[in-house]
C-alpha positions in Angstrom: -4.9 -30.0 -10.5 -1.5 -29.1 -10.8 -1.9 -26.3 -8.4 -3.3 -28.8 -5.8 -0.6 -30.7 -6.3 2.2 -27.6 -5.7 0.9 -26.6 -2.6 0.5 -30.5 -1.0 4.7 -30.5 -1.7 4.9 -26.4 -1.0 3.1 -27.3 2.8 6.3 -29.6 3.7 8.5 -26.8 2.7 6.8 -23.6 3.5 5.1 -22.3 7.0 1.3 -22.9 6.2 2.4 -23.6 2.1 3.0 -19.9 1.4 5.3 -17.0 1.3 3.0 -14.5 2.6 -0.3 -15.1 4.8 -2.3 -13.1 2.0 -2.1 -15.9 -0.6 -3.2 -19.1 1.5 -6.4 -19.3 -0.2 -8.1 -21.9 0.6 -8.3 -25.4 0.5 -5.1 -24.3 -2.1 -4.0 -21.0 -3.7 -3.7 -21.0 -7.6 0.0 -21.1 -9.2 1.1 -18.5 -11.8 2.9 -19.9 -14.5 3.2 -16.4 -16.7 1.0 -13.0 -16.6 0.9 -10.2 -19.1 -1.2 -7.3 -19.6 -4.3 -7.4 -17.1 -4.1 -10.9 -17.3 -2.5 -13.9 -15.5 -2.1 -17.4 -17.1 -2.1 -20.1 -14.4 -0.3 -23.2 -14.2 -3.4 -25.1 -14.4 -4.5 -23.7 -18.2 -6.9 -20.7 -16.6 -6.6 -17.4 -17.7 -7.9 -14.4 -15.4 -8.4 -10.9 -15.4 -6.1 -9.6 -12.8 -7.8 -7.3 -10.2 -5.0 -7.5 -7.8 -2.2 -6.5 -9.4 0.4 -8.3 -7.2 -1.5 -5.6 -4.2 -0.7 -2.6 -6.3 2.5 -2.3 -7.4 1.6 -3.1 -11.3 -0.2 0.2 -12.2 1.3 -0.2 -15.7 -0.2 -3.9 -15.8 2.2 -7.4 -16.3 5.6 -7.6 -17.8 5.2 -3.8 -19.2 8.0 -3.6 -22.3 9.4 -0.2 -20.6 9.9 -1.5 -18.1 11.1 -5.0 -18.9 13.5 -2.8 -21.0 14.9 -1.4 -18.2 15.6 -4.1 -16.3 17.1 -6.3 -19.5 19.4 -3.0 -20.2 20.5 -2.7 -16.6 21.0 -6.6 -16.4 23.4 -6.6 -18.5 25.2 -4.0 -16.9 25.0 -6.0 -13.7 22.7 -5.9 -11.0 24.2 -5.8 -7.7 27.2 -3.5 -7.0 27.0 -2.4 -3.3 28.3 1.3 -4.5 26.4 4.4 -5.7 24.9 4.4 -8.9 24.0 7.2 -11.2 20.2 6.0 -11.4 20.1 6.7 -7.4 20.3 10.3 -8.5 18.0 10.0 -11.4 14.8 8.6 -9.5 15.5 10.7 -6.5 15.1 13.9 -8.4 12.2 12.2 -9.7 10.7 11.5 -6.4 11.5 15.0 -5.1 10.0 16.7 -8.1 6.4 15.1 -7.7 6.6 15.6 -3.5 6.3 19.4 -2.8 8.2 19.8 0.8 10.4 16.8 0.5 14.4 17.3 -0.4 16.2 14.2 0.6 15.4 10.5 -0.1 16.7 7.2 1.5 16.5 4.2 -0.6 15.2 0.7 0.9 14.1 -2.4 0.2 10.7 -2.8 0.9 7.6 -0.5 2.5 7.9 -1.8 5.4 11.6 -1.4 6.3 10.8 2.3 5.0 7.7 2.7 7.7 10.4 1.1 10.0 12.9 4.0 9.6 11.1 6.4 9.3 9.3 6.0 13.2 12.9 5.6 14.0 13.8 8.8 12.6 10.6 10.2 14.0 11.9 9.4 17.3 15.8 10.2 16.9 14.4 13.7 15.6 12.1 14.9 18.4 13.6 12.5 21.4 10.2 11.4 21.9 9.6 7.3 22.4 5.9 7.1 21.4 4.0 7.0 18.4 0.5 6.9 17.0 -1.2 4.4 14.6 -4.5 4.7 13.0 -6.7 1.3 13.8 -6.4 -1.6 11.3 -3.5 0.9 9.4 -1.0 -1.5 8.0 2.5 -0.2 8.2 4.5 -3.3 7.4 5.2 -6.7 9.5 7.7 -4.7 12.6 7.1 -5.3 15.7 6.0 -1.3 16.5 3.2 -1.4 14.3 1.7 -5.1 14.9 -0.6 -4.0 17.5 -4.4 -5.0 18.1 -7.1 -2.9 17.4 -8.8 -1.9 21.0 -12.3 -1.5 22.2 -12.0 1.9 23.0 -11.5 5.2 21.3 -7.6 5.4 22.3 -6.0 1.8 22.8 -2.4 1.4 24.0 -0.7 -1.4 22.1 -0.7 -5.3 22.6 0.5 -7.3 20.6 -1.0 -8.6 17.3 1.5 -11.4 16.9 3.6 -13.9 18.7 7.0 -12.8 19.3 6.5 -8.8 19.8 7.9 -7.7 22.7 4.8 -6.1 25.0 7.3 -3.0 26.5 7.9 -2.1 22.8 4.4 -2.2 21.6 3.0 -0.2 24.9 4.9 3.0 23.0 2.5 2.7 20.4 -0.7 4.5 20.7 -4.1 4.0 18.6 -7.0 6.1 17.0 -9.8 5.2 14.8 -9.7 6.8 11.1 -11.3 9.9 10.5 -11.7 10.8 14.2 -9.5 14.0 14.3 -11.1 14.5 18.1 -9.5 11.3 19.1 -6.3 12.2 18.0 -6.0 15.8 19.6 -7.3 14.0 23.0 -4.5 11.4 22.7 -2.1 13.9 21.5 -3.1 16.5 24.9 -2.7 13.3 27.6 0.6 12.2 25.9 3.4 14.0 25.7 5.8 12.1 24.9 4.9 11.1 21.1 7.4 11.8 18.3 5.0 10.7 15.5 1.5 10.2 13.9 1.7 7.2 11.3 -1.1 6.9 8.8 -2.0 5.9 5.4 -4.0 8.7 4.2 -6.3 6.2 2.1 -6.9 3.6 4.0 -5.7 0.6 1.3 -5.1 -2.6 3.5 -8.9 -2.8 4.5 -10.6 -0.8 1.7 -10.1 1.5 0.2 -11.7 3.6 3.1 -11.6 7.0 2.1 -10.9 10.2 4.4 -13.5 12.5 5.2 -13.8 16.1 4.0 -11.2 17.9 5.7 -9.9 15.1 8.0 -6.2 15.6 6.7 -6.3 18.7 7.0 -7.7 18.6 10.6 -4.9 16.2 12.1 -2.7 18.0 9.9 -3.3 21.2 12.0 -3.6 19.2 15.4 -0.2 17.5 14.6 1.7 20.7 13.8 0.1 22.4 17.2 1.4 19.9 19.4 4.8 19.5 17.5 4.2 15.9 16.7 5.6 14.8 13.2 3.1 13.6 10.9 4.1 10.3 8.5 2.3 9.7 5.4 2.1 5.7 4.6 2.1 5.9 1.1 3.4 2.8 -0.2 0.0 2.4 -1.8 -1.4 5.3 -2.7 2.0 7.1 -3.9 1.2 7.3 -7.9 -1.3 5.4 -7.5 -3.8 8.1 -6.9 -1.4 10.5 -9.0 1.7 12.2 -9.2 2.4 13.1 -6.1 0.0 10.4 -4.5 -2.6 11.3 -1.9 -0.2 14.6 -0.2 -0.9 16.2 -3.8 -4.4 14.8 -4.4 -5.5 16.3 -0.9 -3.1 19.4 -0.2 -1.8 17.8 2.9 2.0 17.9 3.4 3.6 15.3 5.8 6.8 15.8 7.5 8.1 12.3 5.8 6.7 10.0 3.2 7.2 6.2 2.4 6.7 4.6 -0.5 7.0 1.6 -2.3 5.4 -0.7 -4.9 4.7 1.3 -8.0 7.7 3.0 -7.6 9.8 0.3 -7.9 8.4 -0.6 -11.6 6.8 -4.2 -9.5 10.7 -4.7 -8.0 11.3 -4.8 -4.5 11.9 -1.2 -3.2 10.9 1.4 -0.2 11.7 4.9 -0.3 12.0 7.7 2.9 11.8 10.7 2.1 11.6 14.2 3.6 12.6 17.8 4.1 16.5 18.2 4.9 16.2 19.0 8.3 14.9 16.0 9.3 16.9 13.7 6.9 19.8 14.6 7.6 19.2 13.1 10.9 20.0 9.5 9.1 23.4 7.5 9.1 25.8 8.5 7.5 25.1 12.2 7.9 23.6 11.9 10.9 22.6 9.4 14.1 19.9 8.0 13.0 20.9 4.3 11.6 19.6 2.4 8.6 21.6 1.1 6.2 20.8 -2.1 3.7 22.7 -4.3 1.2 20.1 -4.2 -1.5 19.6 0.1 -0.9 19.3 1.3 -4.1 19.0 -2.0 -5.8 20.2 -1.1 -9.5 17.2 -3.5 -10.8 14.9 -1.9 -8.5 15.6 1.8 -9.5 15.7 0.9 -13.5 11.9 -0.5 -13.2 11.3 2.7 -11.0 12.9 5.0 -13.4 11.2 3.9 -16.5 7.4 3.6 -14.8 7.7 7.5 -13.3 8.9 8.5 -17.2 5.9 6.2 -19.0 3.6 8.0 -16.5 4.4 11.8 -16.8 4.5 11.0 -20.5 0.8 9.5 -20.1 -1.0 12.4 -17.9 -4.5 11.0 -18.8 -3.7 7.6 -17.8 -5.0 8.5 -14.0 -8.4 9.9 -15.2 -9.2 7.3 -17.7 -8.4 4.9 -14.5 -10.9 6.9 -12.6 -13.5 6.6 -15.2 -12.8 2.7 -15.3 -13.5 2.3 -11.8 -16.6 4.6 -11.6 -17.7 2.2 -15.2 -17.4 -1.0 -12.3 -19.1 0.7 -10.0 -22.0 2.0 -12.2 -22.8 -1.9 -12.5 -23.9 -2.4 -9.2 -24.8 0.9 -7.8 -28.6 0.1 -7.8 -27.7 -2.3 -5.4 -29.2 -1.4 -1.6 -27.0 -4.4 0.4 -23.4 -3.6 -0.1 -21.2 -0.4 -0.5 -19.2 0.0 -3.7 -15.8 2.3 -2.9 -13.7 4.0 -5.2 -10.8 6.3 -6.1 -8.9 6.5 -8.7 -7.9 3.2 -9.5 -8.4 0.9 -6.5 -11.8 -0.2 -5.8 -13.7 -2.4 -3.5 -17.4 -3.9 -2.9 -18.3 -3.8 1.3 -20.7 -6.4 2.2 -22.4 -3.4 4.5 -24.7 -1.2 3.7 -22.9 1.9 4.2 -18.9 2.8 3.2 -16.9 2.0 6.1 -15.3 5.2 7.7 -12.8 3.1 9.6 -11.4 0.0 10.8 -14.5 -1.4 12.7 -17.1 -0.2 10.4 -15.0 -2.3 7.5 -15.2 -5.6 10.4 -18.6 -5.4 10.3 -18.8 -6.5 6.6 -20.1 -9.9 6.0 -16.9 -12.0 5.5 -18.9 -15.0 4.6 -20.8 -13.4 1.4 -17.3 -12.1 0.5 -16.0 -15.6 0.2 -18.9 -16.9 -2.1 -18.7 -13.6 -4.2 -15.1 -14.1 -4.6 -15.6 -17.9 -5.8 -17.9 -16.8 -8.1 -15.9 -14.0 -9.8 -13.2 -16.5 -9.9 -15.6 -18.9 -12.0 -16.3 -15.6 -14.4 -12.5 -15.4 -14.5 -11.8 -12.5 -12.8 -9.1 -12.9 -9.8 -9.8 -9.9 -7.1 -7.5 -10.5 -3.7 -9.1 -13.0 -1.8 -10.2 -10.9 1.4 -12.9 -8.7 2.0 -10.2 -6.6 3.6 -7.5 -5.9 0.5 -8.3 -2.9 -2.1 -8.8 -4.3 -5.5 -6.6 -2.7 -8.2 -6.8 -1.3 -11.8 -4.0 -0.9 -14.6 -3.5 0.7 -17.4 -3.2 -2.5 -19.1 -7.1 -3.2 -18.3 -9.1 -2.5 -21.7 -12.3 -1.1 -21.9 -13.5 -5.3 -22.8 -11.9 -6.0 -19.4 -13.6 -3.5 -17.6 -17.0 -4.9 -19.7 -16.1 -8.2 -18.3 -15.7 -7.0 -14.8 -18.4 -4.7 -14.3 -21.1 -7.8 -15.8 -19.4 -10.0 -13.4 -19.7 -8.2 -10.7 -23.5 -7.7 -11.4 -24.1 -11.5 -12.3 -22.0 -12.6 -9.0 -23.8 -10.0 -6.4 
């Protein structure tokens, strides 16, 4: 197989043979030659229905013609200037319009960079150093959020990676998802907390959904303790609808981070919030953030084209909800697992009940998942190769695709 040959060479050139750990599929990953619509075409001549969608950014599918045209048009005019461009104003205006309460935007290069900037800004705004995150929440690979989950209701930070300074993550506290009382107790006993950062729908281990009133409860608690609430919507932004989870659930955070879809599949991160906080970001304020690729013209072009398409096709979100429901109906009679879905995000957990937090998700049977994943690949359906990664649909998935995916679920389970 050509993929095996490529991976053998890659192990001599790249750590672990890959450029990101999640791509390290045993015994070797497949290599993609091209992709279009809902399908990936491998170097080995195999075509797969893609339910990974690059881990979320490709809401409109692979190589969408509107995005491709926007990128090609920008390439003809140049792709990096190191100066402001009009496209920054256009995309910023669209994002602010779609997210009530947000008045200013800073464009960065990745979602992880956006969350790093959000935490720095929260500390600069409040003058406090501690932060709270949710166990199992993923906010990028920077030091402050690479923290192991602990065994108690709340834990002090312990590094989850070699090379992370313990003194730094000692300022990171953790609480379980869907446990507002645990958050209340942490904030009551730790007056030095600057912010809570949270995925409103946990995407990196799920989806794990917020229980009724949970997001509203944590909004009230953080406000009562004068702690900033940061919604990490790098995954959920524009995937759960225009305005993401904060509009869907009716909860207004103090700061929002976006990425993935808002760049149309090109690298981007966005930090946005009200003027009173955002004006502290350099050069207008003392909180430093900078980057050569901030506001990259190609990413802005892809993002503008994506948001234009979504606004001109408002029924697309309802259609995607119907399609994930149709897949779930193929497995709903099974009692040895739990199918969880929201919008175009879905997952089958190998545990009897849907998980409500990270620890419950980790109880899933990963051995059974691996066997299931391999069986799905043989049926021509590519899922993220981990029990703890969300599956995604795109607007390019047809009714025929959904029939094939649903039948494969039923057969392989």
